[in-house]
N, C-alpha and C positions, 0 to 999 in steps of 0.2 A: 328362440334365442334372440336376445336384444343386442343389436350392434351399436354400442354406445360410441359416439365420436368424442375424441379427446378435445376438450374446450381449448386447449393450448394451440391446436392446429389453426383455428381461426385467428387467434391473436398473433401467432407467428406469421400467418399469411398477411394480416393487416400490417404488421410491423415490417414485413418484407416489402410490401407495396409502398408504404410510407417512406421506407429507406430509399427505394428506387426513385420516388418523386423528388426527394431532397437531393439525390445525386444528379438527376437531370436538371433540376433548378440551379444547382451549384455550377454545373458545366455551362449552362446557358448564361448565367451571370458572369462567370469568368470569361466566356467568349466575348460578351458585350464589352467588358472592361478592357480586354486585350485589343479589341477592334478600335475602341476610342483612344487607347494609348498609342497604338500603331498609327492611327490617323493623325494624332497630334505630333508624333515623332517622325512622320513619313518624310518630311522635308529633310530632316537630319539624316535619315537612312539614305536618301537620294544623294546627299552631299558625300556620305561615306562611300557610296557606289562610285560617284564621280572621282573621289580621291583614289579609290582602288584602280580605276581606269588610268589615272595619272601614274600610279605606281607600276601598272602593267606597261604603260608607255615607256617609262624610264628603264625598266628591265629589258624591254624589247630593244630600245636604243642601245643599252649597254651590251646586249648580245651582239648587235651589229658592230659596235666599236671593238668588242673583243675579237670578233672574227677577222677584222682588218688589221688590228694592232697587236694581237696576241697578248694583250695585257690581262691581268687578273680580272675576274668578273666584278669584284667590288670596286676596283679602280675604274673599270669601264663604265659602270653605272654612275659613279660619282662624276666622271667626265661628262656623261650624258646629261646629268642634272645641271652642271655648270653651263654647258652649251645651250640647253633649253632656256635657262634663266637669262643668259646673255642675249640670246636671239629675241626673246619676247621683250626684254627691256630695250633692246635696240629699236625694235619696231615701234614701240610706244614712245620712245624718246624722239625718233626722227619723224614719225607719221601721226603721233597721237593727236596733236593740235589740228592737223589737217582733217583727220577722220572725225574728230569732235565737231569741227566747224561744218563739215558736210552733213553730219547727222542733224545738227540744229537747222541747217538750211532745208534739208529734206522734210523735217517735221513741220516747219513753218510754211513751206510752199505746197504741202500736200493737198489742202482744200482747193487751192487754185489749179493744181494739176488735174484734179478730178473734174472741175468745172470745164477746163479746156478740153479734156478728153471727151466729155459729153458734147461740147460744141463741135468738136471735130467729127464725132460719130453722126451727128444730126445732118451732116451734109451728104450722106450717102444712104441708099436704100437698105443696105446690109446693116449700116450703123443704126438706122432708125429701128430696125428689127431688134437689134441688141438692146437699145434703150427701152423699147416696149417690153422686152422680156424681163428687164430689171426695174420696171416702173414700180414705184412704191418702196423700193429699197432705201433704207435709211442711210443717207450720206454721212450724217454726223456720227452714227454708230460705226460706219466703215472707217472714217478718219480716226476715231478714237482707238479702234481695234488695231489699225495699221500702225499708229503711233506707239501703241503698247508693244506691238511686235518688235518695232525698231529699237525702242528703249530697252526692252527686256533682253533682246538678242545681244546688244552691246553691253548691257549690264551684266550679263553672264560672263562676258569677256573680263570685266573687272573682277567679278567674283572668282574667276579662275585663279587669281593670286592666292586667295585663301585656300582654295581646293588644292592648288599645287603644293603649298607648304604642308597641308595635311597629308597629301600624297607622298611627300618626301619622307615623313615619319613611317609610312607604310613601306616605302622603298628601302629605307636604311636597314631594316631587319624584318622582312616579311614573315620569317619563320616563327617569330613570336606570336603573331596573330593567327597564322596557319595552325600551329601546334595548339594554340588556345582553343580554336574551334574543334580540333580533333579530340582534345581532352574532354570536351563537353559531350561527346558522343559515347554511347555504350561501348564496352569492350568488343562486342561482336561486330560493331559497325565501324570501328576505327579504320580498317583497311579500305572499306567502301568510301569513307569520308575523305581519305587521302587521295583516292583515285578520282573522286568527284572534283575536289579542289584543283588537282593537277589538270584535269580536263577543262574546267572552267577557265583556268589561267591560259591554257593553249588557245582555246576558242576566242577569248577576249583579245589576246595578243594578236592573233591573225586578223580578227575583225578590225581592230583599231589601226593596225598598219594599213589595211586596205582603205579604211575610211579617211585617214589622214592624207593618203596619196590622192584619193578622189577629191577631197576638199582643196588640196593644193592645185590639182589639175584644173578644177572648175574655176577657182579664183584667178589663175593665170590666164586661161583662155577667155574668161569674161572681161578682165581688165584690158586685154589686148583688143578684143572685138569692140568694146565700148569706146576705147581710145581711138580706134580707126574711124568709128562713126562720129567721133567728137561729141560724145554724150557727156553732159555735166555730171559731176559726182561719180565718175567712173570708178575711182578707188573704193569708195564706200559701198557702191553697188556690187563690186567684185568680191569684197570681203564678206558682205551679206550673203552672196551666192555661195561662197565657200562654206560659211558657217551653216547655212540652211541645208546644205547637202548632207550634213550629219543626220538630218531627219529624213528618212526615206518617205517617198510618196508626196507628202505635203510640203516639205522644205523647198524643193525647186520651184513649186508654184508660188509660194509666198515670196521668194526672192525675185521672181519675174515681175510681180505686180508693180513695184515702184519704178522699175526700169521701163516698163511699157507705158506707165503714166507720164514719165518724163519724155518718152518718145512722142506721145500725143501732143505735148507742148510745142513740138517741132512740126510734125505732120503725121497724118494717119499712116502714110507709107513707112515712115520711120518707126512708128509703133509696131507695125506688122513685121518690119525687118528685125527689130529687136526681139520680138516674140519668137520668130523663126530661128534667130541666132541662139537664143536660150535653149530651144528645143533641140537644135543640132548639137550643142555642147552636151546636153544631157544624154542624147543618143550615143555620142562618143563615150561618155562615162559609163553608160549602161552596158555597152557592148565590149568595152575594153577593161575597165577597172572592176566593175561588179563581178564578172566571172572570176577574176583573180581573188576577190574577197570570198566568194563562195567556195573556192578551193581550200581556203584556210578556215572556213567556218561552217557550222551546221546550216543546212538549208532551212530558212525561215519561211513558212507559208505566208504569202502576201496578205491573206484575209486576217490571220492572227496578228500580223504586224500592224495593220490598220486598226484592228480592235484594241490592241494594247496601247497604241498612240492615243486613241480617243479616250480610253479609260484613264490612262495616266494624265492626259491633259485635263480631264474633268477633276481629278483628285488633286493634282499638284501643279497645274498650269504649264508654263513653257518648259520649266526644268523637267517635269514629268515626261513631256513629249520628247525632249532631247535625249532622255535616258531610257525611253521605252524599249528600244530595240535591244540594247545590251542586257536589260533586265529580262526581256523575253527569251534571249539566248540562254541566260543562266537558268531560267525556269525549265526550258526544254532539255537542257543538259541534266538537271536534277530528275526530271520525269524519266528521261531515257535511262539514266544510270540506276535509279532507285526503284523503278517500277517495270519499264519495258524489258530491260535485259534480264531482270529476275523472273519475269513471267515467261520469257523464252527459255530460260534455264529450267524452270519447273515443267514446261511443256515437253522439253527435250527429255528430261529424266523420266517423265511418265510414259513416253513412247518406248 
Protein backbone atom coordinates (compact mmCIF):
# COMPACT_ATOMS: atom_id res chain seq x y z
CA UNK A 1 0.00 0.00 0.00
CA UNK A 2 1.42 3.33 -1.02
CA UNK A 3 1.26 6.13 1.56
CA UNK A 4 0.94 9.19 -0.60
CA UNK A 5 1.80 12.55 1.08
CA UNK A 6 -0.53 15.41 0.42
CA UNK A 7 1.50 18.00 -1.52
CA UNK A 8 -0.40 20.75 0.26
CA UNK A 9 1.31 19.79 3.55
CA UNK A 10 4.67 20.99 2.30
CA UNK A 11 3.26 24.21 0.93
CA UNK A 12 1.39 24.86 4.17
CA UNK A 13 4.57 24.18 6.14
CA UNK A 14 6.56 26.53 3.89
CA UNK A 15 3.83 29.13 4.13
CA UNK A 16 3.75 28.79 7.90
CA UNK A 17 7.53 29.21 8.13
CA UNK A 18 7.46 32.21 5.80
CA UNK A 19 4.66 33.71 7.83
CA UNK A 20 6.71 33.31 11.02
CA UNK A 21 9.75 34.92 9.39
CA UNK A 22 7.70 37.95 8.39
CA UNK A 23 6.26 38.20 11.90
CA UNK A 24 9.72 38.12 13.50
CA UNK A 25 11.05 40.63 10.95
CA UNK A 26 8.12 42.92 11.61
CA UNK A 27 8.58 42.73 15.39
CA UNK A 28 12.31 43.48 15.10
CA UNK A 29 11.68 46.39 12.74
CA UNK A 30 9.01 47.80 15.00
CA UNK A 31 11.33 47.41 18.02
CA UNK A 32 14.13 49.29 16.26
CA UNK A 33 11.73 52.08 15.27
CA UNK A 34 10.39 52.31 18.82
CA UNK A 35 13.93 52.46 20.23
CA UNK A 36 14.91 55.29 17.89
CA UNK A 37 11.70 57.19 18.65
CA UNK A 38 12.18 56.75 22.38
CA UNK A 39 15.80 57.83 22.13
CA UNK A 40 14.81 60.96 20.22
CA UNK A 41 12.01 61.73 22.66
CA UNK A 42 13.82 60.62 25.82
CA UNK A 43 14.68 64.17 26.88
CA UNK A 44 11.02 65.10 26.58
CA UNK A 45 10.07 62.08 28.68
CA UNK A 46 12.56 63.18 31.34
CA UNK A 47 11.04 66.66 31.35
CA UNK A 48 7.62 65.06 31.81
CA UNK A 49 9.02 63.01 34.72
CA UNK A 50 10.49 66.17 36.25
CA UNK A 51 7.13 67.92 35.84
CA UNK A 52 5.43 64.96 37.54
CA UNK A 53 7.85 65.34 40.44
CA UNK A 54 6.93 69.02 40.65
CA UNK A 55 3.23 68.07 40.72
CA UNK A 56 3.95 65.50 43.44
CA UNK A 57 5.77 68.22 45.38
CA UNK A 58 2.85 70.64 45.08
CA UNK A 59 0.36 68.03 46.25
CA UNK A 60 2.65 67.01 49.11
CA UNK A 61 2.97 70.66 50.16
CA UNK A 62 -0.81 71.00 49.78
CA UNK A 63 -1.32 68.00 52.08
CA UNK A 64 0.87 69.65 54.71
CA UNK A 65 -0.97 72.99 54.42
CA UNK A 66 -4.30 71.14 54.60
CA UNK A 67 -3.28 69.42 57.84
CA UNK A 68 -2.31 72.69 59.51
CA UNK A 69 -5.05 74.98 58.15
CA UNK A 70 -7.94 72.53 57.62
CA UNK A 71 -8.55 74.14 54.21
CA UNK A 72 -9.89 72.20 51.23
CA UNK A 73 -7.26 70.21 49.37
CA UNK A 74 -7.62 72.23 46.15
CA UNK A 75 -7.20 75.52 48.03
CA UNK A 76 -4.23 74.12 49.96
CA UNK A 77 -2.52 72.98 46.75
CA UNK A 78 -3.14 76.38 45.13
CA UNK A 79 -1.68 78.09 48.19
CA UNK A 80 1.36 75.81 47.99
CA UNK A 81 1.90 76.74 44.33
CA UNK A 82 1.75 80.45 45.15
CA UNK A 83 4.14 80.06 48.10
CA UNK A 84 6.63 78.12 45.95
CA UNK A 85 6.57 80.63 43.09
CA UNK A 86 6.92 83.54 45.53
CA UNK A 87 9.80 81.80 47.33
CA UNK A 88 11.76 81.01 44.14
CA UNK A 89 11.11 84.45 42.68
CA UNK A 90 12.31 86.06 45.90
CA UNK A 91 15.51 84.01 45.94
CA UNK A 92 16.40 84.88 42.34
CA UNK A 93 15.36 88.50 42.81
CA UNK A 94 17.54 89.11 45.86
CA UNK A 95 20.41 86.66 45.22
CA UNK A 96 20.30 85.98 41.47
CA UNK A 97 22.91 88.58 40.52
CA UNK A 98 25.23 87.47 43.34
CA UNK A 99 24.96 83.81 42.35
CA UNK A 100 25.52 84.60 38.67
CA UNK A 101 28.61 86.70 39.47
CA UNK A 102 30.04 83.97 41.69
CA UNK A 103 29.46 81.31 39.01
CA UNK A 104 31.27 83.47 36.43
CA UNK A 105 34.15 84.02 38.86
CA UNK A 106 34.34 80.32 39.64
CA UNK A 107 34.46 79.41 35.94
CA UNK A 108 37.14 81.97 35.11
CA UNK A 109 39.36 81.14 38.11
CA UNK A 110 39.11 77.35 37.79
CA UNK A 111 42.34 76.81 35.74
CA UNK A 112 44.28 78.98 38.20
CA UNK A 113 42.79 77.05 41.14
CA UNK A 114 43.98 73.74 39.65
CA UNK A 115 47.47 75.16 39.09
CA UNK A 116 47.65 76.43 42.67
CA UNK A 117 46.37 73.11 43.97
CA UNK A 118 49.17 71.30 42.12
CA UNK A 119 51.75 73.76 43.45
CA UNK A 120 50.49 73.28 47.01
CA UNK A 121 50.57 69.50 46.71
CA UNK A 122 54.13 69.50 45.35
CA UNK A 123 55.47 70.80 48.67
CA UNK A 124 54.69 67.59 50.56
CA UNK A 125 55.56 63.92 50.15
CA UNK A 126 51.89 62.88 50.22
CA UNK A 127 51.08 65.61 47.73
CA UNK A 128 53.79 64.40 45.37
CA UNK A 129 52.37 60.88 45.57
CA UNK A 130 48.96 62.25 44.62
CA UNK A 131 50.45 64.19 41.71
CA UNK A 132 52.32 61.10 40.52
CA UNK A 133 49.09 59.06 40.62
CA UNK A 134 47.31 61.60 38.41
CA UNK A 135 50.27 62.21 36.11
CA UNK A 136 49.07 62.31 32.53
CA UNK A 137 45.59 63.44 33.53
CA UNK A 138 44.29 66.01 31.05
CA UNK A 139 43.85 69.32 32.94
CA UNK A 140 42.09 70.92 30.00
CA UNK A 141 39.54 68.13 29.89
CA UNK A 142 39.04 68.39 33.65
CA UNK A 143 38.45 72.14 33.43
CA UNK A 144 35.97 71.84 30.56
CA UNK A 145 34.13 69.00 32.33
CA UNK A 146 33.94 70.92 35.59
CA UNK A 147 32.73 74.04 33.84
CA UNK A 148 30.11 71.96 32.09
CA UNK A 149 28.93 70.63 35.45
CA UNK A 150 28.64 74.12 36.92
CA UNK A 151 26.89 75.58 33.90
CA UNK A 152 24.54 72.64 33.50
CA UNK A 153 23.69 72.50 37.19
CA UNK A 154 22.64 76.11 37.34
CA UNK A 155 21.13 75.86 33.85
CA UNK A 156 18.81 73.21 35.24
CA UNK A 157 17.74 75.75 37.86
CA UNK A 158 16.71 78.05 35.03
CA UNK A 159 14.93 75.23 33.23
CA UNK A 160 12.94 74.58 36.38
CA UNK A 161 10.76 77.55 35.49
CA UNK A 162 9.53 75.66 32.41
CA UNK A 163 9.20 72.40 34.31
CA UNK A 164 7.32 74.11 37.15
CA UNK A 165 4.71 75.54 34.82
CA UNK A 166 4.32 72.17 33.11
CA UNK A 167 4.05 70.65 36.58
CA UNK A 168 1.33 73.16 37.44
CA UNK A 169 -0.84 71.74 34.64
CA UNK A 170 -0.33 68.26 36.10
CA UNK A 171 -1.10 69.68 39.54
CA UNK A 172 -4.36 71.42 38.61
CA UNK A 173 -6.18 68.20 37.71
CA UNK A 174 -3.99 65.09 37.94
CA UNK A 175 -7.03 62.83 37.67
CA UNK A 176 -7.30 63.63 33.94
CA UNK A 177 -3.87 62.19 33.25
CA UNK A 178 -4.24 59.36 35.76
CA UNK A 179 -7.58 58.24 34.34
CA UNK A 180 -6.18 58.59 30.82
CA UNK A 181 -3.42 56.10 31.63
CA UNK A 182 -5.93 53.74 33.26
CA UNK A 183 -8.19 53.88 30.19
CA UNK A 184 -5.29 52.71 28.03
CA UNK A 185 -4.97 49.51 30.05
CA UNK A 186 -7.10 46.41 29.39
CA UNK A 187 -10.25 45.96 31.47
CA UNK A 188 -8.66 43.15 33.46
CA UNK A 189 -5.69 45.35 34.37
CA UNK A 190 -7.45 48.59 35.35
CA UNK A 191 -7.47 47.73 39.06
CA UNK A 192 -3.75 46.89 38.99
CA UNK A 193 -3.01 50.10 37.06
CA UNK A 194 -4.78 52.19 39.69
CA UNK A 195 -2.89 50.45 42.50
CA UNK A 196 0.45 50.93 40.72
CA UNK A 197 -0.15 54.63 40.07
CA UNK A 198 -1.22 55.22 43.67
CA UNK A 199 1.85 53.45 45.00
CA UNK A 200 4.19 55.36 42.65
CA UNK A 201 2.65 58.61 43.88
CA UNK A 202 3.17 57.65 47.53
CA UNK A 203 6.77 56.52 46.95
CA UNK A 204 7.76 59.62 44.97
CA UNK A 205 6.06 61.93 47.48
CA UNK A 206 7.94 60.42 50.42
CA UNK A 207 11.23 60.35 48.53
CA UNK A 208 10.87 63.95 47.34
CA UNK A 209 10.08 65.24 50.84
CA UNK A 210 13.17 63.54 52.20
CA UNK A 211 15.42 64.75 49.38
CA UNK A 212 14.27 68.37 49.71
CA UNK A 213 14.89 68.23 53.44
CA UNK A 214 18.35 66.78 52.81
CA UNK A 215 19.18 69.40 50.17
CA UNK A 216 18.09 72.22 52.46
CA UNK A 217 20.07 70.79 55.39
CA UNK A 218 23.21 70.31 53.29
CA UNK A 219 22.97 73.83 51.85
CA UNK A 220 22.51 75.49 55.25
CA UNK A 221 25.30 73.54 56.96
CA UNK A 222 27.66 74.13 54.02
CA UNK A 223 27.14 77.90 53.84
CA UNK A 224 27.57 78.19 57.63
CA UNK A 225 30.80 76.15 57.60
CA UNK A 226 32.32 77.93 54.59
CA UNK A 227 31.38 81.33 56.01
CA UNK A 228 33.12 80.46 59.29
CA UNK A 229 36.24 79.50 57.31
CA UNK A 230 35.84 82.74 55.28
CA UNK A 231 35.91 80.82 51.98
CA UNK A 232 35.13 82.90 48.87
CA UNK A 233 31.98 82.05 46.86
CA UNK A 234 30.43 80.38 49.93
CA UNK A 235 26.84 81.00 48.75
CA UNK A 236 27.35 79.43 45.32
CA UNK A 237 29.26 76.47 46.77
CA UNK A 238 26.48 75.87 49.31
CA UNK A 239 23.76 76.00 46.64
CA UNK A 240 25.80 73.62 44.47
CA UNK A 241 26.21 71.24 47.43
CA UNK A 242 22.46 71.28 48.06
CA UNK A 243 21.57 70.68 44.41
CA UNK A 244 24.16 67.95 43.95
CA UNK A 245 22.83 66.11 47.00
CA UNK A 246 19.81 65.31 44.80
CA UNK A 247 22.20 62.91 43.02
CA UNK A 248 23.13 60.01 45.34
CA UNK A 249 26.76 58.79 45.40
CA UNK A 250 28.28 61.12 42.79
CA UNK A 251 26.63 64.43 43.67
CA UNK A 252 28.39 65.15 46.99
CA UNK A 253 31.79 64.31 45.46
CA UNK A 254 31.19 66.66 42.52
CA UNK A 255 30.11 69.46 44.89
CA UNK A 256 33.23 69.01 47.03
CA UNK A 257 35.73 69.45 44.17
CA UNK A 258 35.42 73.23 43.60
CA UNK A 259 35.38 73.91 47.36
CA UNK A 260 38.57 71.91 47.88
CA UNK A 261 40.23 73.65 44.91
CA UNK A 262 39.41 77.03 46.44
CA UNK A 263 40.83 75.74 49.71
CA UNK A 264 44.12 74.95 47.97
CA UNK A 265 44.41 78.61 46.88
CA UNK A 266 44.58 79.44 50.61
CA UNK A 267 46.60 76.51 51.97
CA UNK A 268 46.83 72.74 51.92
CA UNK A 269 45.51 72.60 55.48
CA UNK A 270 42.47 74.64 54.48
CA UNK A 271 41.76 72.27 51.57
CA UNK A 272 41.97 69.29 53.94
CA UNK A 273 39.73 71.07 56.46
CA UNK A 274 37.12 71.78 53.77
CA UNK A 275 37.19 68.16 52.59
CA UNK A 276 36.72 66.91 56.16
CA UNK A 277 33.86 69.41 56.66
CA UNK A 278 32.05 68.14 53.55
CA UNK A 279 32.51 64.55 54.71
CA UNK A 280 31.16 65.37 58.19
CA UNK A 281 28.12 67.13 56.70
CA UNK A 282 27.45 64.17 54.41
CA UNK A 283 27.81 61.80 57.37
CA UNK A 284 25.20 63.77 59.30
CA UNK A 285 22.90 63.68 56.28
CA UNK A 286 23.45 59.94 55.72
CA UNK A 287 22.75 59.00 59.34
CA UNK A 288 19.88 61.41 60.05
CA UNK A 289 18.03 62.29 56.84
CA UNK A 290 18.61 59.19 54.68
CA UNK A 291 16.99 56.80 57.21
CA UNK A 292 13.96 59.11 57.21
CA UNK A 293 13.82 58.90 53.41
CA UNK A 294 14.07 55.10 53.43
CA UNK A 295 11.09 54.87 55.78
CA UNK A 296 8.99 56.65 53.16
CA UNK A 297 10.44 54.93 50.12
CA UNK A 298 11.33 51.50 48.83
CA UNK A 299 14.89 50.41 49.54
CA UNK A 300 17.00 51.03 46.43
CA UNK A 301 20.02 48.71 46.06
CA UNK A 302 23.19 50.88 45.85
CA UNK A 303 24.57 48.93 42.88
CA UNK A 304 21.36 49.44 40.89
CA UNK A 305 21.35 53.13 41.78
CA UNK A 306 24.90 53.60 40.49
CA UNK A 307 24.22 51.58 37.32
CA UNK A 308 21.06 53.59 36.61
CA UNK A 309 22.99 56.85 37.06
CA UNK A 310 25.76 55.74 34.70
CA UNK A 311 23.25 54.52 32.10
CA UNK A 312 21.07 57.62 32.31
CA UNK A 313 24.13 59.88 32.24
CA UNK A 314 25.31 58.17 29.05
CA UNK A 315 21.91 58.52 27.39
CA UNK A 316 20.74 61.95 28.58
CA UNK A 317 23.62 63.73 30.30
CA UNK A 318 23.17 65.63 33.54
CA UNK A 319 19.37 65.64 33.45
CA UNK A 320 19.43 61.85 33.14
CA UNK A 321 21.71 61.52 36.17
CA UNK A 322 19.49 63.93 38.10
CA UNK A 323 16.35 61.87 37.48
CA UNK A 324 17.94 58.40 37.53
CA UNK A 325 16.95 57.64 41.13
CA UNK A 326 13.21 58.47 40.88
CA UNK A 327 13.07 56.66 37.54
CA UNK A 328 14.67 53.60 39.15
CA UNK A 329 12.14 53.81 42.00
CA UNK A 330 9.28 53.82 39.49
CA UNK A 331 10.72 50.80 37.65
CA UNK A 332 11.13 48.87 40.91
CA UNK A 333 7.52 49.63 41.88
CA UNK A 334 6.33 48.41 38.47
CA UNK A 335 8.33 45.20 38.71
CA UNK A 336 7.20 44.59 42.27
CA UNK A 337 3.50 45.18 41.58
CA UNK A 338 3.23 43.63 38.11
CA UNK A 339 5.57 40.67 38.47
CA UNK A 340 6.89 39.86 41.96
CA UNK A 341 3.55 40.04 43.78
CA UNK A 342 1.78 38.11 41.02
CA UNK A 343 4.43 35.38 41.19
CA UNK A 344 3.98 35.14 44.96
CA UNK A 345 0.23 34.85 44.49
CA UNK A 346 0.67 32.04 41.92
CA UNK A 347 3.11 30.19 44.20
CA UNK A 348 0.75 30.53 47.14
CA UNK A 349 -2.22 29.25 45.15
CA UNK A 350 -0.22 26.25 43.89
CA UNK A 351 0.64 25.25 47.45
